[in-house]
Backbone bond lengths (Angstrom), bond angles and torsions (degrees), N, CA, C in turn:
res aa  C-N    CA-C-N  psi(-1)  N-CA   C-N-CA  omega(-1)  CA-C   N-CA-C  phi
1 M - - - 1.450 - - 1.514 109.53 -
2 S 1.331 120.06 138.60 1.458 123.07 -175.78 1.502 110.65 -70.11
3 D 1.360 116.52 143.52 1.449 121.67 177.34 1.503 111.71 -84.85
4 R 1.327 117.09 -6.16 1.453 119.83 -176.85 1.517 110.29 -72.36
5 D 1.336 116.23 140.84 1.454 120.70 -178.68 1.514 111.67 -112.11
6 S 1.338 117.14 18.85 1.454 120.42 -175.63 1.517 111.71 -61.09
7 W 1.346 117.02 -38.34 1.459 119.43 -179.23 1.517 110.21 -65.04
8 N 1.366 116.98 -47.02 1.449 120.03 -179.29 1.519 111.83 -65.79
9 D 1.373 116.18 -37.73 1.457 119.83 178.59 1.510 110.30 -60.23
10 A 1.354 115.26 -41.38 1.453 119.61 -178.97 1.519 110.47 -64.66
11 Q 1.340 116.35 -34.80 1.445 120.45 -178.94 1.526 111.38 -68.67
12 N 1.360 116.68 -30.04 1.457 121.25 -174.90 1.515 113.52 -88.87
13 E 1.320 118.88 -7.53 1.446 121.44 -178.99 1.522 110.08 -69.51
14 P 1.357 116.50 146.99 1.467 119.37 178.94 1.516 110.34 -59.97
15 T 1.318 116.37 141.82 1.454 120.98 179.86 1.508 110.11 -107.08
16 A 1.311 115.44 157.10 1.460 120.45 178.86 1.517 109.09 -70.95
17 P 1.356 117.36 155.62 1.468 120.86 -179.02 1.512 113.16 -55.32
18 A 1.324 117.56 -39.32 1.472 120.29 179.20 1.505 109.16 -78.14
19 K 1.306 117.12 122.25 1.461 121.87 -176.30 1.515 110.72 -77.79
20 K 1.319 115.79 128.51 1.456 120.45 179.96 1.514 110.35 -107.40
21 K 1.324 115.21 149.53 1.457 121.49 177.68 1.517 109.63 -71.32
22 G 1.342 117.53 133.43 1.454 121.36 -178.30 1.512 112.47 -69.20
23 M 1.335 115.11 154.97 1.462 119.84 178.29 1.515 110.40 -72.76
24 S 1.297 116.13 141.42 1.458 120.10 172.42 1.518 108.00 -72.21
25 G 1.345 114.99 157.76 1.458 118.77 178.14 1.507 111.75 -59.30
26 C 1.334 117.16 -37.02 1.457 120.71 -178.67 1.520 111.24 -67.13
27 L 1.338 116.76 -40.96 1.462 118.84 179.20 1.514 110.07 -65.78
28 L 1.329 116.63 -37.88 1.454 120.28 176.88 1.521 110.29 -59.93
29 A 1.321 116.62 -42.86 1.467 120.10 178.93 1.515 110.72 -61.69
30 F 1.324 116.20 -40.71 1.458 120.28 179.98 1.523 110.78 -61.22
31 L 1.335 116.10 -43.78 1.459 119.76 -178.90 1.528 111.25 -66.07
32 I 1.331 115.35 -39.49 1.465 119.48 -179.85 1.518 111.26 -68.77
33 C 1.344 115.91 -50.86 1.459 120.40 -172.83 1.517 113.16 -82.06
34 G 1.333 115.95 -42.80 1.448 118.99 -177.08 1.507 113.01 -75.56
35 G 1.324 115.84 -35.08 1.447 119.19 -174.58 1.508 114.47 -60.23
36 F 1.334 117.86 -43.50 1.458 119.26 -176.01 1.517 111.12 -66.85
37 G 1.356 116.41 -35.28 1.458 118.87 -179.65 1.507 111.62 -67.66
38 V 1.326 116.04 -40.74 1.460 120.03 179.60 1.515 110.37 -66.07
39 L 1.317 116.44 -47.76 1.461 119.82 -177.60 1.520 112.10 -61.98
40 S 1.333 115.41 -33.91 1.461 118.68 -178.05 1.525 112.32 -65.35
41 L 1.345 116.98 -22.33 1.460 119.68 -178.77 1.520 113.79 -106.40
42 L 1.325 116.99 -2.86 1.460 119.09 179.36 1.530 111.48 -60.73
43 V 1.329 115.46 -28.92 1.466 119.28 -179.65 1.527 111.26 -70.58
44 C 1.308 118.32 -13.25 1.457 121.90 -177.19 1.534 110.39 -93.89
45 G 1.314 116.84 53.10 1.459 120.71 174.95 1.514 114.01 66.80
46 G 1.348 118.36 29.08 1.458 120.73 176.22 1.503 114.80 81.53
47 I 1.324 119.17 10.41 1.467 121.73 -179.47 1.523 110.66 -60.99
48 G 1.341 115.76 -43.39 1.463 119.40 -178.80 1.516 111.66 -59.97
49 F 1.338 116.79 -42.01 1.464 119.87 -179.65 1.525 110.65 -64.38
50 W 1.325 116.35 -39.73 1.461 120.12 179.94 1.522 110.55 -62.51
51 V 1.340 116.61 -44.08 1.467 120.70 179.57 1.522 109.95 -62.93
52 F 1.336 115.97 -45.14 1.459 120.29 -178.97 1.528 110.81 -60.33
53 K 1.329 115.77 -46.14 1.462 121.61 -176.96 1.524 111.65 -63.82
54 N 1.333 117.00 -33.20 1.459 121.23 -175.58 1.531 113.29 -100.91
55 S 1.316 116.71 10.97 1.463 119.99 178.53 1.528 110.65 -76.24
56 T 1.313 115.17 148.40 1.457 120.64 175.08 1.521 108.22 -92.83
57 L 1.317 115.86 108.43 1.456 122.05 -178.37 1.520 109.36 -105.52
58 K 1.308 117.34 123.66 1.467 121.88 178.59 1.517 108.36 -108.39
59 D 1.312 116.96 114.10 1.464 123.78 -179.90 1.522 106.23 -123.44
60 T 1.325 117.42 110.33 1.459 119.75 -168.55 1.521 113.68 -140.59
61 S 1.321 115.71 151.00 1.457 122.99 170.89 1.528 110.68 -118.85
62 E 1.320 116.66 8.60 1.461 121.78 177.11 1.531 108.69 -70.53
63 P 1.343 118.38 119.35 1.471 121.40 -174.10 1.521 114.35 -49.94
64 A 1.338 117.47 -46.58 1.466 120.10 -178.01 1.523 111.44 -63.85
65 E 1.321 116.97 -37.19 1.462 120.85 -179.77 1.520 111.28 -72.74
66 V 1.333 116.72 -38.71 1.467 120.46 176.41 1.522 110.09 -61.10
67 T 1.330 115.87 -44.97 1.468 120.58 179.61 1.522 111.35 -63.79
68 A 1.321 116.92 -38.66 1.467 120.92 179.76 1.528 110.73 -64.04
69 I 1.333 117.25 -42.28 1.467 120.52 178.77 1.526 109.86 -67.06
70 A 1.334 117.00 -39.07 1.466 120.65 177.98 1.523 110.72 -60.88
71 R 1.328 116.84 -38.96 1.467 120.40 -179.81 1.532 111.18 -68.48
72 Q 1.321 117.54 -28.70 1.456 119.92 175.58 1.528 110.55 -69.36
73 I 1.329 116.38 -29.48 1.464 120.97 178.77 1.523 110.48 -80.28
74 L 1.329 114.91 -49.56 1.460 122.01 -173.71 1.523 107.70 -143.92
75 D 1.318 117.17 95.50 1.456 121.22 -174.42 1.523 109.87 -73.95
76 S 1.335 115.08 89.93 1.457 120.48 -177.89 1.518 109.21 -153.71
77 E 1.313 116.60 162.48 1.461 120.98 176.50 1.527 108.80 -76.98
78 I 1.332 115.68 118.16 1.458 120.11 178.38 1.521 109.19 -69.69
79 I 1.328 117.26 139.18 1.459 121.61 178.82 1.526 109.93 -54.25
80 D 1.338 116.09 135.76 1.467 121.94 -174.28 1.522 113.54 -56.71
81 A 1.320 116.90 -27.71 1.466 120.04 -175.53 1.529 112.81 -70.34
82 F 1.335 117.72 -10.51 1.461 120.78 -177.30 1.523 111.64 -104.02
83 S 1.336 114.81 143.30 1.467 122.03 175.70 1.519 109.67 -115.26
84 P 1.339 118.37 142.01 1.465 121.39 177.68 1.526 110.44 -61.35
85 K 1.335 115.71 139.06 1.467 120.20 -177.75 1.529 112.72 -118.64
86 H 1.318 116.74 -54.00 1.470 120.33 -172.70 1.530 108.87 -160.80
87 A 1.303 116.46 147.63 1.468 119.84 178.12 1.515 110.65 -150.50
88 L 1.308 114.08 157.39 1.455 122.03 176.74 1.515 108.78 -142.89
89 S 1.322 116.52 140.67 1.457 120.00 172.94 1.524 109.29 -142.56
90 M 1.319 114.80 148.34 1.452 121.28 -178.43 1.525 107.62 -153.77
91 D 1.324 116.33 136.14 1.461 119.88 -179.54 1.528 108.01 -144.94
92 N 1.329 116.44 119.66 1.459 120.70 177.42 1.522 108.87 -148.24
93 M 1.319 117.81 -169.66 1.455 120.61 -176.96 1.524 113.16 -72.00
94 L 1.336 116.94 -10.61 1.457 120.59 179.39 1.519 112.58 -92.92
95 L 1.331 115.33 -45.46 1.464 118.54 -174.05 1.519 111.60 -159.68
96 T 1.329 114.06 161.86 1.463 122.24 167.87 1.513 106.82 -114.68
97 L 1.320 116.33 131.23 1.463 121.74 -179.09 1.516 109.37 -136.69
98 Q 1.329 116.73 129.88 1.462 122.18 177.19 1.527 108.50 -139.50
99 I 1.319 116.56 130.28 1.463 122.22 177.66 1.520 107.58 -134.32
100 A 1.330 118.05 134.98 1.462 122.24 175.61 1.520 109.31 -134.90
101 E 1.335 115.36 133.07 1.464 121.54 -179.01 1.530 109.91 -118.31
102 F 1.336 115.28 140.93 1.453 122.04 177.64 1.534 109.24 -130.51
103 T 1.321 116.12 151.62 1.458 120.47 177.02 1.523 109.53 -126.32
104 H 1.333 116.59 147.89 1.454 120.84 179.60 1.523 109.58 -68.51
105 K 1.323 116.43 139.68 1.465 121.28 -174.99 1.525 112.99 -63.01
106 E 1.338 117.25 -24.22 1.465 120.99 177.51 1.522 110.84 -105.69
107 A 1.336 116.01 20.26 1.473 121.88 179.00 1.524 112.24 57.43
108 K 1.344 115.63 39.41 1.461 120.01 -179.01 1.521 112.63 -111.99
109 G 1.329 116.74 15.92 1.456 118.32 178.22 1.508 112.77 170.01
110 E 1.319 114.60 175.53 1.460 122.70 179.64 1.514 109.72 -141.79
111 M 1.316 115.89 155.48 1.460 121.63 175.49 1.523 108.79 -141.35
112 M 1.305 116.00 138.99 1.451 121.20 178.74 1.516 109.09 -137.84
113 M 1.329 115.76 137.94 1.457 120.14 175.54 1.522 108.82 -135.18
114 G 1.327 116.04 151.63 1.451 118.47 -178.20 1.512 112.14 -153.60
115 F 1.321 115.04 161.85 1.464 122.18 175.87 1.517 108.20 -140.07
116 M 1.336 115.30 137.93 1.456 119.92 177.54 1.528 109.41 -140.80
117 K 1.330 114.45 133.41 1.463 120.77 177.91 1.520 108.60 -133.93
118 L 1.312 116.63 118.95 1.460 121.95 177.16 1.520 108.58 -88.99
119 K 1.343 116.92 126.05 1.460 121.35 -174.20 1.527 113.71 -100.52
120 V 1.320 117.42 -5.36 1.460 120.57 179.74 1.526 109.18 -128.00
121 G 1.320 116.39 155.95 1.458 120.79 176.67 1.511 112.84 75.70
122 D 1.318 114.72 -159.99 1.452 123.18 -177.16 1.530 110.32 -75.00
123 P 1.345 118.76 120.67 1.469 120.86 179.38 1.526 112.53 -56.40
124 N 1.332 116.30 -32.39 1.463 119.35 179.02 1.521 111.64 -63.51
125 Q 1.348 115.91 -31.07 1.452 119.89 177.40 1.521 110.60 -65.97
126 G 1.320 115.43 -35.25 1.457 119.51 176.42 1.522 111.49 -63.25
127 Q 1.329 116.74 -37.87 1.459 120.64 177.66 1.524 110.51 -62.94
128 V 1.346 115.49 -39.33 1.465 120.36 -179.92 1.523 110.48 -63.16
129 H 1.335 116.68 -46.27 1.458 120.22 -178.58 1.525 111.56 -68.62
130 S 1.323 117.11 -33.63 1.454 120.36 176.54 1.529 110.45 -64.21
131 A 1.335 116.19 -43.94 1.465 120.74 178.79 1.522 110.77 -63.66
132 D 1.330 116.32 -38.05 1.454 120.29 179.05 1.519 110.92 -65.90
133 T 1.337 116.88 -40.12 1.455 121.40 178.30 1.520 110.78 -62.58
134 R 1.330 115.60 -46.72 1.460 119.42 177.55 1.522 110.23 -58.98
135 G 1.329 116.89 -41.48 1.462 120.85 -179.79 1.511 112.60 -60.78
136 K 1.338 116.92 -39.77 1.459 120.87 178.99 1.524 110.83 -63.05
137 F 1.332 115.91 -44.41 1.454 119.45 -179.70 1.527 110.85 -69.49
138 E 1.326 116.56 -35.16 1.461 120.05 179.39 1.517 110.07 -63.38
139 E 1.327 116.53 -41.67 1.457 120.39 176.78 1.523 110.79 -61.50
140 K 1.322 115.82 -44.09 1.465 120.33 -178.98 1.525 111.25 -63.21
141 L 1.329 116.48 -42.91 1.453 121.45 -175.64 1.527 112.11 -73.56
142 Q 1.346 116.64 -30.20 1.454 119.53 -171.96 1.529 113.62 -113.21
143 N 1.332 117.94 12.50 1.464 118.69 -174.68 1.521 113.40 -69.48
144 N 1.337 118.63 -11.12 1.458 121.32 176.89 1.526 111.73 -108.42
145 L 1.352 116.07 16.17 1.459 120.03 -176.19 1.520 112.07 -117.30
146 D 1.313 115.34 147.85 1.467 122.11 168.53 1.524 106.91 -110.74
147 I 1.337 116.57 110.89 1.463 121.37 180.00 1.527 108.64 -79.12
148 K 1.338 116.62 121.05 1.461 120.72 -177.82 1.524 111.79 -90.41
149 T 1.323 116.70 -49.76 1.468 121.19 179.73 1.523 109.09 -141.85
150 T 1.333 115.59 157.51 1.467 120.90 175.14 1.524 109.02 -133.58
151 E 1.317 115.04 150.68 1.463 121.45 178.43 1.522 108.74 -135.06
152 K 1.317 116.43 133.23 1.459 121.29 -178.51 1.526 110.03 -95.95
153 H 1.341 115.23 133.68 1.464 121.70 176.75 1.529 108.43 -118.96
154 E 1.318 116.32 139.88 1.460 121.40 175.27 1.525 108.37 -104.93
155 I 1.337 116.19 118.10 1.454 120.60 179.35 1.533 108.76 -124.69
156 T 1.323 115.70 173.16 1.462 120.67 178.54 1.519 109.41 -117.51
157 I 1.338 116.17 124.28 1.458 122.04 177.61 1.523 108.14 -119.41
158 N 1.324 115.21 114.11 1.465 120.76 178.58 1.535 111.75 52.70
159 G 1.329 115.94 41.96 1.461 121.77 178.38 1.515 115.25 83.22
160 Q 1.319 117.55 -0.18 1.465 121.94 -177.03 1.531 109.93 -108.94
161 K 1.336 116.69 132.72 1.459 121.37 176.19 1.523 109.18 -72.89
162 V 1.332 115.49 127.34 1.463 121.32 -175.53 1.529 109.62 -130.35
163 S 1.311 115.94 136.58 1.454 121.81 177.70 1.531 109.67 -94.10
164 V 1.329 116.28 128.95 1.463 122.83 179.58 1.524 107.95 -121.29
165 V 1.329 116.68 130.36 1.462 121.04 -179.49 1.526 109.55 -107.26
166 V 1.332 116.08 120.57 1.462 122.43 178.24 1.523 108.18 -107.42
167 G 1.314 116.23 131.59 1.458 120.47 -177.97 1.517 112.81 -119.56
168 D 1.342 115.71 147.63 1.463 122.49 169.60 1.512 106.93 -100.49
169 A 1.320 116.59 127.99 1.457 120.17 -174.32 1.520 111.41 -139.52
170 T 1.322 114.85 169.10 1.461 122.14 175.09 1.512 108.82 -126.38
171 E 1.311 116.17 134.34 1.458 121.29 177.64 1.523 108.71 -78.58
172 R 1.330 116.43 121.23 1.464 120.21 -174.89 1.526 112.96 -60.36
173 S 1.313 117.08 -43.41 1.466 120.69 -173.75 1.520 113.90 -69.75
174 S 1.348 116.70 -28.84 1.464 119.55 -175.54 1.525 113.96 -119.88
175 G 1.329 117.11 -17.66 1.460 120.74 -176.58 1.511 113.66 78.41
176 K 1.349 117.21 5.73 1.458 121.12 -178.82 1.529 111.60 -74.04
177 A 1.341 115.57 147.99 1.464 121.48 176.85 1.525 109.32 -77.25
178 V 1.331 115.63 136.87 1.461 122.47 -176.75 1.519 109.07 -136.92
179 H 1.326 116.21 148.30 1.467 121.06 172.98 1.527 108.71 -112.69
180 T 1.318 115.60 144.69 1.464 121.14 177.29 1.522 109.39 -122.68
181 L 1.313 115.68 156.73 1.461 121.12 174.55 1.521 108.25 -142.72
182 T 1.322 116.33 133.97 1.460 121.52 176.05 1.523 109.01 -136.35
183 T 1.327 115.38 143.74 1.457 120.40 175.50 1.515 109.66 -160.98
184 D 1.304 116.57 156.39 1.465 121.60 168.71 1.516 108.75 -151.15
185 F 1.332 116.14 153.53 1.467 120.29 -179.21 1.519 109.28 -159.08
186 D 1.330 114.93 161.73 1.468 121.27 -176.94 1.525 111.03 -78.03
187 R 1.343 114.61 147.75 1.456 121.79 175.55 1.513 109.49 -157.84
188 S 1.325 117.32 120.79 1.471 122.29 174.63 1.526 112.63 48.76
189 N 1.319 116.53 50.70 1.460 122.50 -179.72 1.527 113.95 63.47
190 G 1.327 115.83 14.88 1.455 120.84 176.86 1.518 109.48 -127.79
191 K 1.308 115.37 -168.09 1.463 120.42 -175.71 1.524 110.58 -132.48
192 V 1.331 115.78 131.57 1.461 122.42 173.91 1.523 107.79 -103.16
193 F 1.329 116.57 139.96 1.455 118.96 172.18 1.523 109.39 -134.40
194 M 1.323 115.40 156.46 1.457 121.36 176.80 1.520 109.15 -144.34
195 L 1.329 115.63 134.80 1.461 123.13 177.65 1.516 107.77 -128.15
196 L 1.323 116.43 141.03 1.460 120.04 -177.80 1.517 109.34 -150.61
197 Q 1.330 115.84 143.15 1.461 120.34 169.27 1.523 108.78 -140.69
198 L 1.333 115.25 139.70 1.464 121.30 -177.86 1.522 109.76 -143.31
199 S 1.330 115.99 144.54 1.456 120.59 174.44 1.525 109.73 -62.43
200 D 1.319 115.29 149.57 1.455 120.80 -175.34 1.527 112.37 -58.93
201 D 1.338 117.79 -34.69 1.459 119.98 -175.14 1.526 113.33 -72.71
202 V 1.336 117.15 -12.67 1.476 118.89 177.39 1.535 111.43 -120.27
203 W 1.313 117.11 5.62 1.463 121.05 -178.25 1.523 110.76 -71.25
204 D 1.320 116.04 129.98 1.465 122.45 177.40 1.529 106.96 -134.85
205 E 1.312 115.87 90.89 1.460 121.13 -175.34 1.523 111.74 -60.23
206 E 1.313 116.92 -41.73 1.471 120.54 -178.51 1.527 110.76 -60.72
207 A 1.341 116.69 -42.51 1.464 120.55 -178.59 1.527 111.72 -67.68
208 V 1.333 116.91 -38.75 1.464 120.56 -179.54 1.527 110.75 -67.58
209 L 1.336 116.64 -45.39 1.462 119.74 179.95 1.529 110.67 -66.31
210 K 1.318 116.91 -35.31 1.475 119.95 178.28 1.519 110.20 -65.81
211 M 1.342 117.75 -39.51 1.458 120.91 177.94 1.527 110.23 -57.74
212 L 1.325 116.71 -41.27 1.458 120.81 178.93 1.516 111.29 -69.89
213 E 1.315 116.46 -46.51 1.470 120.49 -176.60 1.528 112.22 -64.97
214 D 1.339 116.62 -30.26 1.470 120.30 -179.02 1.510 112.46 -84.20
215 S 1.328 117.08 -5.91 1.466 119.47 -176.78 1.514 111.48 -74.57
216 K 1.333 114.87 155.71 1.455 121.36 178.46 1.524 107.73 -131.01
217 P 1.328 116.75 85.28 1.464 120.01 -179.43 1.520 111.85 -54.48
218 Q 1.315 116.64 141.35 1.475 122.12 -177.62 1.538 110.80 -64.44
């Protein structure tokens, strides 16, 4: 779990009298991932702004579309207990970005997966921004949890050895036992990540790891 408190600090800051609608996780990802790529090219005579303005951005809560974007990230059968919630995809000359969010049908957990590929500049810089994006979502997903222990599992995804971290946690607000899972791995010069949390009474580690192992990243 990240030691950074930026998310909580932001939550505690005074708000304006007029109440504003909060950003969706997908929009937050877009601002984090897309923004740096655009800004990096603004110095090149406005090319970055032109690309940004003419990009095709898909922001959807339609279940079939969310599932389709998730399959582009991680081509696998999603566990039946999860329902599609929200997704975003964007592809232009600067970057490819895909985010898909799922929620447990009994409101006992959440799952998020994403893919990011930087097409300009240093590829290593793209890895840095991908890790930062995952970190932001990890903070958001786990800001009400106390992680007690973690265990690392080595699995194989599409012939690639992947490290998966499973955590035992407690939900601060309710005291309920929760399990978390985090992982990321390389794909097509980009990075895939997945974050998941589930209540202990519905946690099925074997099923979650099998979903990952059976996936065939594009």
